[in-house]
N, C-alpha and C positions, 0 to 999 in steps of 0.2 A: 504493500500500500504506500510506502514512502516513495516520494518522487525526488528528482534531482535537486529541486529547490528546497527540499526538506519539509514541504507542507503535506498534510494528509488530512483526510476527513475522519474524525474519531466518533462523530455522532451525527444523527439526522434529526431535523426538526419536522415533526408531523403537523401539518396545517389543519388536520382534523376533518370531520365530515361536513361541518358547517361553522360559520362564524357567529351565527345568531344565538344568543343566550337562551331565548325561549325555545328554539328548536332543539338546542343541545339538552335542555332540561327534559323535554318531551322524549327525545331519543334515549336519554339515560334511563328514564323510567321504563320505557318499552324494552330496552335491552335487559334491564334487571329482571323484569317479569319473564321475558323469554328465557333468560338464563336459568331462572328458578324452575322453569318447566323442562328445559332441555336435559339437565342432568338427572333429575328424578325419573323423567320419562324414559330415557335411554337405559338407565341402570335398572329400572323396573322390568323392561323388556329382557335384559340380560339375566336378571335373577329369576324371572318367570320361566324362561327357556331352560335354564340350568336346573331348576328345581322340579319341573314337571316331566315325568317319564313319558308322557304322551307327545311331547314336542322334541322328539329325537331325530326327525327326518332331516335330510340335508338342507331343505329350505329354511328350517328354523335355526340350524347351525350357522348358516350364512347370515340370517337375520340378526342373530345375536352378535356376530362379528361386525355387522353394519352398525348396530347400535353402539358398540364399543368405539368404532371409528368416529361416529358422530359425536359421542361424548368427548373423545380426545380432541377432535377438531374444534370443538367449542371452547377449549382452553387456549387456543392459539391467539385469537384476536379479541374476543369479547371482554375478558378480565382486564386487559391493559386498556382497552377502549373506555371502560367504566372508570378506571383510575385517571385516565387522561382528561375526562370530562371535568374532574375535580381539580385539575392542575392548571396553573396559568401557562406554564411552558411545557409543551408536549415534546419530549426528547427521547430518542432511543439510540443506544450506542450502535456502532458499526457492527460489532459482534452480535448484539441482540437482534439487529435487523436481519443479518444473515441467518441467524438461528430461527427466527420467526418465519422467514422465507422458506427455509429448508423444511420445517415441519408442516407448513401450509401445503407444500407440493407433495411431500411424502405421504401425508394422510389423505390429501385430496386425490392424488394419483392412485393410491391404494383403494380408495372408495370407488373410484371410477372403474378400476379393474374388477372389484368385487361385484359391481353391477353386471359386468360382462359374465362373470362366473355364475351369478344368479340367473341370468338369461339362459345360459347353457344348461343349467340345472332344470329350468322349466321346460326347455325344448326337449330334453331327454324324457322328463316325466310325462309330458303330454303327447309328444309325437312318437316316442319310442318307449312306451311303458314297460314292455317285456324285458328290455335291457337295462332298465333304470337301476335296479339293485346291484347289477354287475358293474355298470359304469360308475355310478355315484356311491361307491363303497366308502367306508370311513377313511381308508388309506388315501383314496383319490381325493376326498374332500380336504384332508390335511395337506396334501401335495398342492392342490389348487390354492389353498390359503397361503402356503409358503411362497408360491409363485407370485401372488398378487402383492405380498409384502415386499418381495425382492424387486418386483416391477416398480412399485411406488418409490422405493429407495433409489433405484437407478435413475428414474425420471427426475427425482429431486436433486440428486448429487450432480447431475449434468447441469442443471440450472445454477447451482451454487458454484460449481467449478468455473463456468463461464463468467459469472459476476466477479469472482475473486481475482480474476486476471485483469479486471478493468481498473484504471486509475481514477480516484476521486480526490480532486484537489480544489474544487471551487464551490459552487452552490451546494447546499446541504438541506434544502427544504423539499420535503416530499409532500406533494399536493394530494394527500390521502390520510386515512386514519390508521394505516398499517403499512408494513413493508411488503411490496410485491414487485415482481419483475419489471413491468412496464415503467413504473415511476423511478425505480432505482437505476435502471440502465440509462435513462435520460440525463442523469446527473454526472455521468462519467465524462472525464476530460479527454475524450478521444472520439473518433468516428465509430459509431456503434451499429452501423448498418449490417455488417456481417453477423454480429452477435444477435441483433434483433431477428434476422432471418433464421438463425439457428434456434432461437427461442420459439419463434412461431412454428418451426418444424417440429421441435420437441414437444411443445405444449399444445399449440393450436391444431396442427395436423393430426396428432395423436388423439386429441379430444374429439375432433370432427369425425375421424374414422371410427372411433368407438361408438359415437352417437349414431352414425348411420348404420353401423353394424348391428347395434342394439335394436334400432327401429325395424331393420330388415328381419331380424330374428323373431321379434314379437309379431311382425306382420305374418310370417310363416306360421307361427303358433296359432294366431287368431284365425287364420284361414283353415288350419287343421281342425280347430275347435268348432268352427262354424259348420263344417261338413261332418262332424262326428255325431253320434247319438246324444240325446238330451242328458243322459246320466253323467253327472259331474261337470256338465258344461258351464253352469252358472258359477261354480267354484273356480274353475280354470279361468273364466273371463274376469272374475273379480280379482284374482291373483295377478293376472297379466296387466289389467288396468292399473292396479296399484303400482306395479313395477314401472309402467310407462309414465305415470305421473311423476315418480321419483326421478326417472331419467330426464324428463323435460325440465324439472326444477333444478337439477344439478348441472346438466350439460348446456342448457340454454345460456345462462350467464357466463359460463366458462368459455363457450364458443364466441360469445360477443367480446370478451376481454382479450382472448389469446389468439384468435385467428385473423386479426387485422393488424396493420402496422401500429406501432406504439405511439399513437397520437391521442392526446387527451380530449375527451368529450365531456360535456356537462353532466351527462347521465352516468358516467363511469362510476362515480362514488355510490350512487344509488344501487347500481347493479352489484358492485362489490359488497355493499352492506347486506344485500339480500343473500349473496353467495356465501359470505363468511359468518353471518350472524343469524339470519332468518332460516336458511336452508336446514341447518342441523336440527331445528325444531320440527321440521316436516316429517322426518322419519318416524318418530314415535307417534305423532298425531295421525298420520295417514295409515300406518300399519295397525295401530290399535283400533281405529275406526272401521277398517275394511277387512281385517283378518279375524274371522269368527273364533278360530281356535285359540289365538292369542288372547282375545278379549275374554273368552270363557275361562281360560286358565288364570288370567289376572284376577277375575272376580272370585274364583275359588281360593286363590292365594290370599287375597285381601280379606276375604270373609273368615278364613282360618285365623289370620293374625288379629282381626277384630274380636273374634270369639275368645281367643287366648288372652 
């Protein structure tokens, strides 16, 4: 990071989501409410799946891991954002910025790959039911889980490696409420065109391909379900619809942010706010509202604890 003239950037100043005190107060209350829902909601899903012997199918195994990723993801941006709302000067160290950026893409990349795995699981379960127990055996599930964690790590470490080679010697104001690739790259004291293209290829193209692949796979599943007998059709449609909603909520903002040149738009902060703060809430809400097995298991679990 040190340059020939001896200057270096040791910290970044976050300009925040908005400069309006009234809007900041409103957002602070909303984030606090969301955060108090995110953690209990996701941990309740994890605890329910682990404690109910009836929820041992691969679908629920992956759902529990999705809830864990959502809970972990919510620790990256929201807590610091709450603290920054109460601080006059919003500052993050260079190392803190890189760390935040790494975990943001590590967990986000892992979650995106997990959705791909869940789509594969539903495809086998619905379109190849006779082979399901053979293909989606416990060993295969753990292998897929390991693969998605490794995939998220590789995706994130590439982002970090490219940024660590950039010199930062001048402006240190990030026009955002957290550290992310587009804003950080623009502060580098060098031509960043090649790095931007590599970032778009690593994040944007990968995100777009996963998104299109997921939509295609669920289109095949829905066509298969539509032409199948009525038995089990409604359950399969409900499950697939839930997954498609999650895919749209996750990949829509990510595609908007990472598949275009790194040029700031007024709507960027709103999209980023939804992607990093609101989206983790959607997993427990959508799954608990649309998955009858999980809802029934939660009711039994809560009723047992209330009685005790």
